[in-house]
N, C-alpha and C positions, 0 to 999 in steps of 0.2 A: 174540580168538583174529584173527588174521592170518589172510588169505582164502587163503597158502600153506600152510601152515599147516595152514587145515581140506582143504586138499589134499590137501599131502601127509604130513600128521602130527607130532606136535611137535620140531623138532630135530637131535633125537638118534636120531629112525627118519630120517630123510632119507638117501636113499645116497651119496656122497661115493666119488668117484677117490681112492683111496691117502690117503685123509686117515690111520690108519692110524700111520704114520710119520712123523705130528705131535701125534697130543693121545693117546695110550695105541692098546692094546689093544685090538683091534674085531672085529668077525670075520666070514670074508671073501664073498662071494653071488656067482656067477657074478663078473662083472668091478668090484664093486662093494664098498667095506665097509663096513658098519655099525661108526658111533663108539662109543665108551666117551666117554658124555656128560662135557667136561671146565666145570667150573662157575667159568668165570671171574671172575664175579660175588663173589667172597672172597678177589682178588688183586688186578683191575683199579680204581681207582678214580679216579671225573671231579670237583674241587675246584678252584672259583672262582677260591682264592686262593694253589691250583699251580701252576707252566706254565701259568701263564694259562686255565688249565679245560680242558686237552685230559687224555687219557687216559692217567694213568700204572698205572706197579704200584704199589701197596699203600705206604704208607710207606715211597717213595724219590719222586722226584724224574724218576727215569725212565720217560719216558711212550714210549709204546706203538708210535708211532709212530720210530722210534729201536729200535727192536728187530726191527717188521718191515723194515726198509729194511736192516737189515742180513742179514735174513733172505733178501730178494725179492736180494741183490747177492751170494747164495753165502758167505756167511759162516759159518760149523762155530755150531752153537750152544753146542760146547765154546770155540770161543772169542770167546763175546761172555760168557762166565757168566768169562774169564775180564782180558774187563775192563770188568766188572761185576761186583765179586764181590760187593753186594749181591743179588745176581738167586740165584734157583735157577730150576732145568728144568720145576717147574713154574709159577715165573713166564711166560718163557718161553712152550712152552701155554698159559696161558692169554690171553699176548696175540695168539696166533693161533687161539684160540676167540672172542676177541673182536668182532677179523676181520673170521671167519664169517659169526661174527653178524649183524656189520653189513652181509655181505653180501646177508643175504638179508633185511633190512627195506628197504632202499634201490636205484636203478636205481640207476648210473653210466652216461651217453648213453659208448657205445664207436664209433668211423669207423669204415661195418663198407670 
């Protein structure tokens, strides 16, 4: 168990801002939203023989980073789904949940 998890509880119980918009229905408590857990492991895979071992949506060569880059550039989920017909809305949600999991596991230096 990670130190942060011991401190805050399992990831599905950690308070998050506006995560309901991304991972499904949640319960609002004051200014926080308690998210319904998305098990990204069912939809995301890492295979050294596919896309050089980058995280991809299972059964495709669509990298999680491509989905996240599109979302970061204000591309609507519907437009992503049109551009990549093999994706489902749950695949997009899994990509976001995977990124959220990574953000809890690693620290990235951000200049002040």
